[in-house]
N, C-alpha and C positions, 0 to 999 in steps of 0.2 A: 616598939620598933617592928616594922614590917619584916616578915621573913622573906629573904631573897631565895628564889627557887632556881635551881640549875637545870638548863635545857641543853641537850646535845645539838650537834651541827644540823641534823635533819629535822629539828623541831622548831624552826624559826617562827612559823605561824602560831604554834602553841605558846611560845614565849611572848609574842606580841599580844595574843589574846589574854594571857595571864596578867600582863601589865595593864591592859585595858580594863580588866575586872578589879583593879585596885592594888595589885601586888607589884613586886619588883622581880624581874626575870633576868637571869644571866644566861646569855646564849653564847656558848663557847664554840669556836670554829678553828679548823685547821686550814691554813692558807699556803700549804707547801707548793702550790702551783704558782705562787707569786702574788704580789699586791700592786696596786697602782703606783706609778713611779713617783708621784708627789706625796706619798704616804710618809708620815713622820718616821724618823730613824728607828724608833722602838718597834714599829710594825714591820720594818724591812729586816730587822735582825732576828726575829723570832718566828717560830713555826705556828704559834697559836695566838689568837686574840679573841676578844669577846665584846659583845654588845650588852650594856646594862640598860634594860628597858624599864621605864617607869613613866606613867602619865602625870605624876605629881612632880612638876618641875623643881620646886624647892627641895623636895625629898631626894630627887635624883641628884641634884647638885651637892647637897649635904653628904650623901652616900659616896659620891665620887671623891670629894675632898677627904672624907674620913678614910677612904681606901688608899689615899696617897696621890691622887691625880693633882698635879700642880696647876695646870691650865685646863679648866673644865670647858669643853666645847660640846654643846648639845646639838646633835644632828636631828633633823626632822622635827624641830621644836613646834609644839602644838598639834602635831599629827599623831595618828595611832602608833607609828613606829618611833616615837621620840626616844632617843637613847644617847648614851655616852660610850665611846669606844674605849676599851681597856686592853692593856698588854702589860707584860712584865710583872713587877711586884704588885701593883694595884689589882691586876687580874688574879694573881695567885691568892691574894688576900680575900678577894670576893669569892673565889671557889671554895676557900676554907670556911667561909661563913654560910654557904648555901645549904639548902635542904634539897636533896636530889628529887628529880621528877619521878 
């Protein structure tokens, strides 16, 4: 199993690069300034959310499901920033599995 590595808010580029090199990167962010109005309820109710970056689409989808994501929506599929957005319990589970940067 690939080690998921935790990246802080200011390390987006490092997280994407880590995923491009074959790893899984969890990029945790604070969005206390607000989110876009069409964001799912989970993202509007919480202060933090995360991107789970992984260039291996099958592994990304499996990890998201294992973490508890019911509907896996991959953003930027096939691009260097390919990811799944996480919040709530799936995000907390991911954080608990991470190896810190």
